[in-house]
ZAKEPA-945201 format. One line per field, with one value per residue (C-alpha): residue number from 1; y, z, x. Coordinates in nm, 4 decimals. Layout:
pos <- c(NUM_...)
y <- c(Y_...)
z <- c(Z_...)
x <- c(X_...)
This chain:
pos <- c(1_2_3_4_5_6_7_8_9_10_11_12_13_14_15_16_17_18_19_20_21_22_23_24_25_26_27_28_29_30_31_32_33_34_35_36_37_38_39_40_41_42_43_44_45_46_47_48_49_50_51_52_53_54_55_56_57_58_59_60_61_62_63_64_65_66_67_68_69_70_71_72_73_74_75_76_77_78_79_80_81_82_83_84_85_86_87_88_89_90_91_92_93_94_95_96_97_98_99_100_101_102_103_104_105_106_107_108_109_110_111_112_113_114_115_116_117_118_119_120_121_122_123_124_125_126_127_128_129_130_131_132_133_134_135_136_137_138_139_140_141_142_143_144_145_146_147_148_149_150_151_152_153_154_155_156_157_158_159_160_161_162_163_164_165_166_167_168_169_170_171_172_173_174_175_176_177_178_179_180_181_182_183_184_185_186_187_188_189_190_191_192_193_194_195_196_197_198_199_200_201_202_203_204_205_206_207_208_209_210_211_212_213_214_215_216_217_218_219_220_221_222_223_224_225_226_227_228_229_230_231_232_233_234_235_236_237_238_239_240_241_242_243_244_245_246_247_248_249_250_251_252_253_254_255_256_257_258_259_260_261_262_263_264_265_266_267_268_269_270_271_272_273_274_275_276_277_278_279_280_281_282_283_284_285_286_287_288_289_290_291_292_293_294_295_296_297_298_299_300_301_302_303_304_305_306_307_308_309_310_311_312_313_314_315_316_317_318_319_320_321_322_323_324_325_326_327_328_329_330_331_332_333_334_335_336_337_338_339_340_341_342)
y <- c(1.3909_1.6845_1.6995_1.3720_1.1581_0.8338_0.6019_0.5699_0.6114_0.3074_0.3452_0.1021_0.1467_-0.0234_0.0176_-0.0900_-0.4141_-0.3237_-0.0243_-0.0787_-0.2231_-0.1580_-0.0667_-0.1147_-0.0561_0.2064_0.5063_0.4861_0.7165_0.8937_1.2517_1.2904_1.5687_1.6560_1.4624_1.6338_1.5024_1.7927_1.6263_1.5298_1.6248_1.5426_1.4648_1.4652_1.3153_0.9622_0.9580_0.8307_1.0584_1.0335_1.0763_1.1237_0.9382_0.8353_0.9268_0.6769_0.7354_0.5473_0.5461_0.5385_0.4947_0.6081_0.4562_0.6407_0.8256_1.1695_1.4284_1.4361_1.0694_0.9322_0.6146_0.5669_0.2849_0.0513_0.0057_-0.3640_-0.5101_-0.5816_-0.3465_-0.0072_0.2540_0.3929_0.6709_0.5107_0.5082_0.3642_0.1616_0.0086_-0.0495_-0.2461_-0.4474_-0.5450_-0.6598_-0.8605_-1.0149_-1.1524_-1.4122_-1.4755_-1.7315_-1.4389_-1.3657_-1.5065_-1.2535_-0.9440_-0.7384_-0.8710_-0.6346_-0.5866_-0.3378_0.0353_0.2978_0.6578_0.9052_1.2803_1.2766_1.0828_0.7269_0.4696_0.1133_-0.1043_-0.3665_-0.6102_-0.4669_-0.6654_-0.5762_-0.6782_-1.0175_-0.8770_-0.7336_-0.4175_-0.5270_-0.4487_-0.3330_-0.2912_-0.1505_-0.2490_-0.1131_-0.4026_-0.3940_-0.2404_0.0873_0.2797_0.4904_0.4026_0.4357_0.6890_0.9004_0.9050_0.9995_1.2864_1.4128_1.4173_1.6280_1.9010_1.8917_2.2088_2.2318_2.1663_2.3413_2.1386_1.8103_1.9460_2.0165_1.6666_1.5220_1.7288_1.6627_1.2945_1.3211_1.6660_1.5216_1.3712_1.6756_1.7574_2.0889_2.2230_2.1138_2.2713_2.5935_2.6091_2.4557_2.2451_1.8952_1.7626_1.5364_1.2327_1.2674_1.2801_0.9893_0.7512_0.8610_0.8137_0.4445_0.3881_0.5524_0.2888_-0.0885_-0.0600_-0.0836_-0.3467_-0.5668_-0.5052_-0.3730_-0.0998_-0.0487_0.2413_0.2451_0.0412_0.0616_-0.1375_-0.0857_0.2903_0.3435_0.4287_0.5304_0.6031_0.6919_0.4297_0.6426_0.5377_0.1835_0.0232_-0.2650_-0.6209_-0.6185_-0.2911_-0.4135_-0.7371_-0.5455_-0.3432_-0.6543_-0.8374_-0.5431_-0.5361_-0.9091_-0.8491_-1.1187_-1.3857_-1.6777_-1.8243_-1.5010_-1.5295_-1.8851_-1.7740_-1.4858_-1.7095_-1.9735_-1.7116_-1.5439_-1.8731_-1.9639_-1.6163_-1.6501_-1.9847_-1.8355_-1.5256_-1.7438_-1.9129_-1.6112_-1.4995_-1.1532_-1.1105_-1.2255_-0.9749_-0.6659_-0.4228_-0.3904_-0.0598_0.1109_-0.1876_-0.2861_-0.5914_-0.5314_-0.7376_-0.7704_-0.9654_-0.9324_-1.0564_-1.3693_-1.4994_-1.4350_-1.3155_-1.2639_-1.0591_-0.9216_-0.7455_-0.3940_-0.0734_-0.1223_0.2394_0.2099_-0.1472_-0.1398_-0.4102_-0.4998_-0.4959_-0.8156_-1.1048_-0.9412_-1.0967_-1.0109_-1.2484_-0.9859_-1.0877_-0.9520_-0.6345_-0.3305_-0.1570_0.1297_-0.0114_-0.3680_-0.2693_-0.5239_-0.4259_-0.6576_-0.7716_-1.1348_-1.0278_-0.8334_-1.1160_-1.3614_-1.1350_-1.0941_-1.4707_-1.5182_-1.2565_-1.4135_-1.7502_-1.5917_-1.4509_-1.7965_-1.9569_-1.6885_-1.6811_-2.0581_-2.0196_-1.7820_-1.4626_-1.2450_-1.0102_-0.7234_-0.7488)
z <- c(-0.0788_-0.1626_-0.5278_-0.6163_-0.4727_-0.5948_-0.4211_-0.0683_0.2178_0.3953_0.7518_0.9988_1.3553_1.5794_1.9458_2.2568_2.3806_2.7433_2.7217_2.4421_2.0981_1.7628_1.4626_1.0909_0.8111_0.5549_0.5088_0.3232_0.0451_0.2643_0.3904_0.7585_1.0057_1.1557_1.4682_1.8027_1.9010_1.9760_2.0911_1.7505_1.6413_1.3673_1.1262_0.7512_0.4458_0.4931_0.7528_1.1125_1.3725_1.7462_1.9333_2.3055_2.4100_2.7622_2.8876_2.6570_2.3388_2.0337_1.7229_1.4077_1.0482_0.7628_0.4250_0.1161_0.3349_0.3627_0.6129_0.8932_0.8572_1.2106_1.3993_1.7712_2.0003_2.0432_2.3566_2.3638_2.3675_2.0137_1.8393_1.6711_1.6094_1.2605_1.1457_1.0327_0.6584_0.5627_0.2674_0.4629_0.7615_0.5411_0.3854_0.7123_0.8564_0.5436_0.5257_0.8779_0.7404_0.4150_0.3546_0.3156_0.6877_0.7668_0.5270_0.6624_0.9813_1.2233_1.2784_1.6529_1.6560_1.6605_1.9085_1.9519_2.1075_2.1374_1.8860_1.6227_1.5136_1.4747_1.3583_1.6083_1.4279_1.4746_1.5021_1.2408_1.3782_1.7394_1.6948_1.5201_1.6577_1.4813_1.1621_0.8034_0.6301_0.2658_0.1251_-0.2326_-0.4134_-0.5992_-0.9287_-1.2733_-1.1750_-0.8509_-0.9435_-0.9685_-1.3002_-1.1341_-1.0406_-1.3994_-1.5191_-1.2732_-1.3743_-1.7386_-1.6504_-1.5383_-1.7953_-1.6902_-1.7173_-1.3899_-1.3373_-1.0228_-1.2118_-1.4948_-1.2389_-1.0910_-1.4401_-1.5427_-1.2116_-1.3078_-1.6862_-1.8428_-2.1917_-2.1284_-2.1843_-2.5406_-2.6958_-2.6247_-2.2605_-2.2291_-2.3766_-2.1344_-1.8476_-1.7576_-1.8067_-1.7452_-1.4512_-1.6659_-1.8661_-1.5473_-1.3848_-1.6745_-1.7294_-1.3648_-1.3727_-1.6684_-1.4951_-1.2222_-1.2492_-1.1897_-1.5554_-1.6719_-1.3605_-1.1758_-0.8584_-0.7477_-0.4452_-0.2381_0.0544_0.2411_0.5956_0.6957_1.0534_1.0693_0.6934_0.4980_0.1434_-0.0884_-0.3863_-0.6199_-0.8476_-1.1560_-1.0513_-1.3488_-1.5091_-1.3851_-1.3177_-1.1245_-0.9127_-0.8472_-0.7309_-0.4839_-0.3519_-0.3006_-0.0997_0.1126_0.1764_0.3181_0.0762_0.2980_0.0951_0.3880_0.4078_0.0359_0.0925_0.3692_0.1662_-0.1371_0.0600_0.2033_-0.1346_-0.3032_-0.0273_-0.0523_-0.4285_-0.3977_-0.1386_-0.3487_-0.6444_-0.4308_-0.2321_-0.2861_-0.1554_-0.3929_-0.6994_-0.6319_-0.5545_-0.7482_-0.5366_-0.6104_-0.4173_-0.1886_-0.0704_0.0272_0.3500_0.3833_0.7266_0.8432_1.1187_1.2275_1.3889_1.0493_1.1028_0.7860_0.6674_0.4284_0.4544_0.2403_0.3702_0.2708_0.1484_0.1270_-0.2487_-0.2593_-0.4178_-0.4522_-0.8049_-0.9208_-0.8232_-1.0476_-1.1741_-1.1163_-1.1958_-1.2706_-1.1635_-1.4453_-1.7608_-1.9188_-1.7957_-2.0487_-1.9279_-1.8178_-1.7360_-1.3869_-1.3965_-1.1455_-1.2333_-0.8724_-0.9545_-1.2522_-1.0073_-0.7556_-1.0298_-1.1183_-0.7539_-0.7090_-1.0331_-0.9329_-0.5899_-0.7619_-0.9972_-0.6973_-0.5393_-0.8585_-0.9288_-0.5745_-0.5763_-0.8691_-0.9178_-0.8423_-1.1184_-0.8608_-0.7402_-0.3770)
x <- c(-0.7405_-0.5203_-0.4281_-0.5916_-0.3163_-0.4646_-0.2264_-0.3637_-0.1209_0.0182_0.1396_0.2916_0.4043_0.6567_0.5614_0.7563_0.5998_0.6548_0.4258_0.1779_0.1197_0.2775_0.0750_0.0398_-0.2027_-0.2804_-0.4977_-0.8251_-0.9321_-1.1843_-1.1712_-1.1011_-1.0530_-0.7177_-0.6268_-0.6498_-0.3097_-0.0768_0.2449_0.3795_0.7281_0.9774_0.6977_0.7606_0.5947_0.7230_0.9988_0.9689_0.8208_0.7832_0.4592_0.4125_0.0983_-0.0041_0.3452_0.5176_0.7143_0.5945_0.8179_0.6094_0.7055_0.4880_0.5597_0.4387_0.1939_0.0447_0.1467_-0.1102_-0.2041_-0.2107_-0.2876_-0.3309_-0.2346_-0.5311_-0.7333_-0.6428_-0.2936_-0.1776_-0.4207_-0.4224_-0.6895_-0.7364_-0.9661_-1.2895_-1.3511_-1.6939_-1.5630_-1.2783_-1.5058_-1.7455_-1.4618_-1.2958_-1.6276_-1.7109_-1.3637_-1.3915_-1.6363_-1.4471_-1.1728_-0.9297_-0.9481_-0.5978_-0.4450_-0.6206_-0.5654_-0.8253_-1.1163_-1.1701_-1.4566_-1.5211_-1.4065_-1.5178_-1.2739_-1.3105_-1.5928_-1.3953_-1.4700_-1.1947_-1.1587_-0.9744_-0.7710_-0.4875_-0.1369_0.0534_0.3975_0.3539_0.5237_0.8310_1.1548_1.2777_1.1044_1.1917_0.8749_0.7776_0.4547_0.3674_0.0648_-0.0978_-0.2873_-0.2469_-0.4130_-0.4507_-0.7519_-1.1200_-1.2981_-1.5276_-1.2258_-1.1068_-1.4548_-1.4824_-1.1391_-1.2481_-1.5495_-1.3122_-1.0292_-0.8536_-0.4773_-0.2967_0.0355_0.1035_0.0720_0.2846_0.5569_0.5296_0.5555_0.8578_1.0321_1.0318_1.0632_1.1173_1.0701_0.7254_0.4980_0.3966_0.5071_0.1583_0.1799_0.5228_0.3899_0.0976_0.2990_-0.0015_-0.1458_-0.4952_-0.5611_-0.6637_-0.3433_-0.1375_-0.3234_-0.2696_0.0918_0.1837_0.0930_0.3274_0.6242_0.6393_0.5956_0.2187_0.1176_0.3677_0.4072_0.0813_0.2445_0.4805_0.7008_0.5690_0.8089_1.0672_1.1979_1.5036_1.6169_1.6844_1.6807_1.3693_1.2899_1.0005_1.2182_1.0724_0.8542_1.0504_1.1442_0.9773_1.1653_1.1584_1.5323_1.5286_1.2367_1.4232_1.7297_1.5219_1.3468_1.6763_1.8046_1.4895_1.5281_1.8771_1.9964_1.8391_1.7063_1.5127_1.3111_1.2356_1.1117_0.8747_0.7360_0.6941_0.5062_0.2733_0.2124_0.1262_-0.1179_-0.2697_-0.3115_-0.4884_-0.7229_-0.7916_-0.8862_-1.1532_-1.2731_-1.6354_-1.5459_-1.2533_-1.4477_-1.7250_-1.5145_-1.2975_-0.9814_-0.8093_-0.5298_-0.4789_-0.1323_0.0639_0.2530_0.5727_0.7338_1.0380_1.2962_1.6378_1.4900_1.3817_1.0121_0.8401_0.4851_0.2739_-0.0802_-0.3365_-0.4056_-0.5825_-0.9385_-1.0500_-1.1087_-1.2380_-1.5822_-1.8513_-1.9585_-2.3201_-2.5092_-2.4123_-2.0915_-1.7494_-1.3878_-1.1017_-0.8422_-0.6055_-0.7668_-0.6352_-0.8243_-1.0448_-1.2532_-1.5862_-1.4755_-1.3473_-1.0658_-0.7971_-0.5068_-0.4635_-0.3842_-0.1734_0.0419_0.0511_0.1533_0.4455_0.5436_0.5574_0.7507_1.0087_1.0596_1.1083_1.3623_1.5488_1.5617_1.6887_1.9461_2.0834_2.1233_2.3629_2.6579_2.4690_2.3294_2.1767_2.3924_2.5010)
């Protein structure tokens, strides 16, 4: 996936109900061929683009995604098609019989078009009107242990990663790294997690769309207070939306703690997708399972323990605990003379 962009892309789509469905989900960490679609314009790394498909215009938004990452309108009303990734395909099928099913896009089946295979899944945005959308990568790391091991096997200096590092923090490279103008991939991978809130809070904000505004400029949003400020802005300062998200997150956490699937899988690079609109509707789902990996038979994770190489702990519940705590703090603080910037 390009230059080892560990954080998998998350894409959502808002489609006119009168013509077709809307779409949402994220891209798996699997290689795929370029789409055969040719009528794409105004496409950039994360901003909205417009696609002409079956004589209708479909506005799409791609949050924290990769250029060329595409979804298609589903063959059924209220569905989308996503390029088939074997790992995600397995996970979605397995999750349909797990107690986590209410928190996952519903798997509808497989579709083959023009020689490409797709997963048909529930469109999570179809019940919302001009939704506000936030993608948050969950867990204390966004790379698999195998990925780190492979990177260590080839410890050459990367000038491209040095540039990415210095663009964010010019003082981070060592004198030796400055002299060579390169850093190794393992060094970059581990450093990148510490620059955002991934390492300290167990989640990071990947992208936000509010009406016609959209941003992925959260690479250095790290502290609890700065994350809280961003969340309050996304929530449009609406306490009732916070209450709905909080209720859903707590129910999700209780279900995760009892889920056989969750206990027996390492969940890396997955996201929580938050969606609300002006009517007051709000919900959140688990998406993106392209790096979710089953554990050896008999092994289990608690998803809260500190990761040490070899234990495969992902910090998913640690991140969810912090998310819930921050939403509760927002509720408490906004019920008093506000300490959150407006």
